[in-house]
N, C-alpha and C positions, 0 to 999 in steps of 0.2 A: 551359433547359439540357437537352440530350438526351444520354443515355448509350446508345451502340449496342453490342449484343452483350455484355452482362454475364452472368456465371454467377450466376444467382439460384437457389440451392438445387438446383444441377445441371440447371437449365433455362436455355437461352440466351434472354434477353429484352432488350427496350429499355425504358428508364425515362426519363420526363420529370419535371423539377422546375420548378415555377413558384413564385417567391418562396421561402418556407421549406418548402414541402411537396411530396411526391410526388403528381403528378396523373394519370399514366398509366403502366401497365405492360402491355406487349403485344409481339407479334412485329412487327418491321419497321415501327416508327413512322416517319412522314415528318417530316423537319425542317421547322420553320416558318421563315418569312422572318426573317433576322437572328438566328436561334437558335444559340447555341453548341453545337457537337456534339463529344462526346468518345467516341473509339473505344476501347472496353475490351478488344477482342480476346480475349474469353472469360475475362477476369479476374473473380475472385469479388467480388461486391458484398455487403458485410456491414453490419449496424447498427454505428454507431460504438461502440467499446469503452469500458467504464466501469471504472476502477480504484476498487474499493469501500473501499480502506483504504490511505491514503498520507499521509505527513507532508510537505507541500509545501515549507515553508521549510527544513526540515532536508535534504530531498532536493536542493533548489537549492544549499545550502551544500556538500553532498557532492560536487558536480561539480568544486569547486575544492579537494578534500581528497585526501589520500593514502590509498589502500587499505592497511590494515594487517593483513589476515587472508587466509585461503584464498579463492580459489586463487592469488591473486597473491603472497602472503607466507605461508610455511609453517614458518618457524623464527625463533628470536630473532635469529640472525645475519642472515637475510634482512631482518628488520624493521629492524635497525640499519643495514644497507646502504641500504635504501629511504629511511630518514629522512635520511641524509647526502646521498644523491643528490637528494632533493627540495629540501633546504635550499640547494643550490647555485644553484637557480633563483630563490629568494626569500630571500637571506641576511638574517638579523636580523629578519625578519618572523615573525608567528605561523605555526607549522606545525601544521596541523589534520589528524589522522588519523581514519579511521572503519573499522568492521568488524573490530576487533581481537578475537581469540579466543585464549585461552591455548593454547600449542602442546603442552602436556603434560597437558591436562585442565583442566576449568573450576573446579577448587578454588581457593579464595582464595590459597593459598600459591603457586600457579603464575602468578598475575597479575603482570605487570610493575608497578613502582612508581616513585616519584620518583627514588630512587637509581639504578635501572636506566636511566631516561631520562637522568639527569645523566651517567652513565658511558658510555652507548652512543649517545646522541643528539647532534645538532649543537648548537652554542652559540647557541640562540635559544629564545624561548618555544614550548613544545610542549604540545599537548593531544590526547589520543587517546581515542576513544570505543569502549567495549566493544560487541560486536555486539548485545547486548540493548538498547542505548540507555540503560541505567540508570546506567552508570558512566563517568565521565571520569577519565583519568589525566593528571596534570600533572607537568612537571619543575619545578625550583626557579624558573627564570625565569618560567615560566607562572604559578606560584603568586604570585610577586611582582607580576605584572601584574594578577592577580585582586584581590589585596589593595589595590593602588592604585586599582582601579576601584570599591572599596567593598564587595566581596563578603566576607561573614563567613567566616573560616577558623579552625576550632578546632585543637587540638593533634593530634588524630587525622588530620585532613586534611593538616596541615603535615608530619606524620611520613611518611605514605605517598604523599601526592599523589593520594589516591582521593577523589572526590566522587560520592556516590550520590544518585540521585533528586533532583537539584537543577538540572535542565536549564534551568528558567526563570531562576534567579538567574545561572547561567553565561551564558546568552544575554543577559540584561539588562546584565551587567557588561562584556561584550565587544563588543556590537553596538549601535550607536546608530541606524543607518539600516535601513529595511526591506530584506529580501533581494531581490535582483534575480531575478525569476522567468522572464524572457523566454527564456533558453537552455533551461531545463527544459521550459517549455511547448512550445517548438518541437520538442524531442525527443519529448515525449508525443504530439504531433500526428503526428510521423513514424512512430509505431507504430500509428496508427489510433485512438488514444485521443481521444475527444471530451468526456469528462467524468470527474471524480474526486470522491471523498469524502475531505475533509480531516479527520483523526481526532485531532489533537493535543488532549489533555485540557484544556489551559489556555486554549483559544480563547475569547475574550470579544468583546463588541461591537466593540471597536477592531480586533481581528484580522479580524472579518468585513468591516469597511469597507475594510481594507487589501487583503484578497483581492479584494473586489469591484472595487477600483480597478486592481489590477495583474495580474489573471488572464485578461483577455480574450485570445482568444475562447473559452477553455475553459469548459465548464460546471462549476460547483462546488457541492457540497453540503457544508456546514461543520457538523461536530458539535463539541461542547466543553462549556463550563460551562452551568449553568441560566440564567445571565445573558444568554446569547445571544438569548433570547427578546425582550430589550429592543431588538434590531435587526430585529425581525420586519417592521416597516413598510418596511425597506430591501430586503427580499427582492425578487428579480426572477426572470424565467424562467431566467436564466443562473446566478445565484448565490442559493442558498436555505439556510435553516437546517435542520440535521438533528438527529440524536439527541443526548441528553445522554450524554456519555462518562464511564463509570465505569472508573477505572484504579487498581486496588489490587494488591498483591503479597502473597505468603505471609507476609512479615514484618510487614505493617501492615494486615492484614485488619480491617475494621470489625466491629462486632457485627451479628448478624442483624437486630436492630431498627433500627439506624442505616441499614443498606443498604436495608432494606425501605422506610423513610421516604423515602430518596433516590429510589427507583423510583416511589413513589406521587406525589411532587412532580413528577417528570418527566411522568408520565401526566396529572397535573392541568393541565400546560401543553399537553397534546395531543401530547407528544413521547414516543417510545420511548426506551429505554436501549440503549446499545451497551457491553457489558461486556468488558473485557480479561480473557481467561481462558486462560492458558498452562499452569498446573498443575492437577492434579486438585482440590486444595483450593479454588483460586480459582473453578473451575467449580461445585463442589458448593455453595459458599456463595451464589454468584450465582443458581443455579437455585432454591435454597430461598427466597431473598429475592424473586425474581420470583413464585414460587408464593404467598408470603405477601402480596405487594402486589396480586396479581391480574394475571395475564399480559396483555400487549397483543400483538397481531399485529405491532406495530411493533418490539417488543423483539428484540434480536439478540445473539449471542455473537460476540466478535471473537477470531480465531485458532483456538480450540478445538483446541489442540495435542495434548492428551491427553484422549481421551473413551472411557471404559469402556462396556461394553454397558448397564449400569444408567443411566449418564448419557445415553447415546443414547436410551434409552426415555423418560427424563424430559424431554429436549428435545422429543421428539415429543409427549408428553402436554401440554406447555405450549403447543405450537403456535407456537413462536418460530423465528427463522432463525439461520443461521450464516454468517459471512464468514471465510474461511480463506485460507491462502497455499500453494498447491500447489507453488510453487518451492522451499520450504524443504526438502522431503524429499530433493531432489536436491542443492541447494547445500550442505546441512549433513549429508550422508549420513555422512561420515567421523566427525564429532563425535557424531552419534547412535549410531553403532555403538560408539563408545568410551564414551559417557556414559550411555546409556539401557539399562536391563536388558532382556534379550531378551523376557521375558514381557510387557513393555509395548509391544513393537513393533507388535502388531496395533491398538493404540489410538492410534497416533501419526499426526497429520495425516490423519485419515480424509477420504475423498471419497465413494466408492461407497456406503458405509454410510448416509450422510445421504440420498443420492438414493433408495436403495432403500426407506428409511423414509418418503419423501415430505417430508423436512425441507427447507424453503426454503434454498438454498445459493447463495452468490456468492463471488467471489474478489477479492483485492486484493494489492498487492505488499508492503505494509508498508515501502516505501522510506522512508528510505535503508537500512533494515536488510535489505532484499532488493532484487533487481533490479526496476526499474520497466518492464522489457520484458515485456509481457503474453504474448508468443509463447513466451518461455522457460517461463512458468508453464503455459501451455496444453500445451506439449510435455511438461512434467513430470507433468501430470495424466494424460496418456495413457501415458507411459513411466516409471512409478515403478520405483525399484530393487526387484528381486525380493524382497529381504529384508524390505521394508516394504509389499509389495503386498497379498496375501491378499484379493483382490477389490476393492481400493480404487481401482484405475485406472479411468479413464473413457473412453468412446468419444470420438472427435474432436468430434462434434456436441455432446455433453454438456459437454465441456471448454470449448468456445467459449461455451456458454450461461452459464458462470460470469461472463462479462464483458459480457453483453448483456441483463442484467435492469435494471429501473428502479432509479434511485439510491436511492429511499426505500422501495421495496417489491420485494424480490427474488422475490416470487411472480409478478410481471408480466414476461413476456418482451417485449422490443422486437423487432418484426418489420418487414420492408420491405413496405409495403402502401400502396395509394392512400389519401391523406389523412394519412399519418404525417409527422412532421417529418423533414426530410432531414438527419439526423446520420448520416453514412455513411462507410464505409471501403472503398475500391476497391483490390483487390490486383492485383499483376502475375500471380500464379498463378491457375489455376482452383481450384475448391473441392477437387477430388480431389487435385491436386498439393499444395495447401496443407496438407491434413490428413495427407498422407504424411510430411511433415517440417515441422511448424510452426516449428521453431527457425530455419528459413531463410526465414521469411515476409518478403516485401518489399511494402511499401505503396506503391501508385502515387499515391493521392490520398485526402485526408481532407476531409470537408465538415461544417460545422456551420451549421444553419439555411439549408441550401441554398447556402452560399458555400464556395468552395474555400479552405481554410486551410492546406493543405500539398499540395505536388506534388513528386514525385521527378523 
C-alpha cells in the first residue's frame, strides 16, 4: 500500500506499508505493480490515537441512553420533557439516562429522587446515572424490576431510589447478555482511535475474554482486578492486561497500610497501579501509599482533578505518570464555576504544569462520563477557559501527544518511522489546518496493522 503526498510533520512525503509495517518514507516513491495507491492530497498522517481511560461497556450502553445533563438538558423541566419524549419511542421499556447533574448545585438535597421521577417521568421503569458514575436514581417501577431481578434493596434505597457505588449489582441484575460493542468501535475508529485502555475496576478474567472476543479490530489494554493476571496466557498483541485499578472515594478510603499492601501486591505481579484520584484526599493517600510501597514507573494517577503545588512536587519526586481528561474543564465549566472555590481554580485539571515538571502525561475520555471524541479534548487542551488557564493550556503539538503515547508506558511516544507498526490516522486536513481548529477534525482513513479499518 502506497500513500502519496501525506503531510508528515509539515513535510510532504510518500509512505509505503508492507504487511503490518511502514517500510519506506521518501519523496516521490514509485508505485509497484499491483500496489494499492492512496492519494492523501496533503492530509496529515498521524499515529493512531489511543484513549488512555475509557469504560467500554458503559460507553456502548450510553449510545442507546438519554442525555440527562448539560448541555442538552439544563433544568428539571427540560429533563421531564426529555424523559417523556424518549419514552414515546420505547413505551413500557427501560428508559436509561446518563450524564445527570443537579441543576441547582451538587448538594444531596438538589438531586432528583424516586418521588420526582414518579411525578415527572413517564410510566415505565427509569434509571438515571449521575455524571460521576457513582449514583443511579430509580423510579418505583425501576426499583420493582431490580427487586424481581434479585438485587438487594434496603429501606434507604426504597425511600429515595438512590443506589450508590453498586454499578456491578445493577449491571448484573439488569443485563444478561454482553454489551454489543460494534457501533461504539466503529465510532472510535472514525475518530482515528486505534487503541483504548479499559479502566473499569471490576474487570476480571471473564471480562478480559469477552473484550478479546468482541473488540476487534481495536487494540485494548484492560486494567482491573488483581485476578486479571490469571488471563495472562490469553494476552495477544491486540488485547493485553494492564494496571491494577484502585478505585476509592473520600467516604470509603482504606487505611494507609491496606492501600500500601495492595500496591505492593500489584508490583509483585509485575503490574503498576492506576489510582482513581479526583479529590485532594484521594490523591494524598495514594501518593503516601505509593511512596510507602516503593514507587514503580508503571504506577499512574487517574484523573488528577485537583493537584496542589505540593502534590505536583510529590508526583514528580515519585517519578510516576498521570492520565487526565482535558475535555472536562470545558464541558463542566459552568458547574466548576458554581461548585469549586476560586482559590482552587489553579489546581483544577492541570496540564501544562505536569509537562513543565517533566511528569509523564497522557489523556483519556473517561467515557461515558465525558465525550469519547478525542478532538474535542485536544481542542480543550489548547483552548482552556481563561478562568481556569493560568499557564495550563498546551500547544497543539503537545495536546496531540497526549493521545499518541504507548498504552502501557506514557513516557514512550509513538512516531511514524520506518519499521513501526502501521497503526495510523489519515486526516482530510493538513497538519496546520488541523491544529488551527481541532474540533472540526475530519478523519479520512484509519489503519490498524496496516489494514484500513475505517474510511470516510
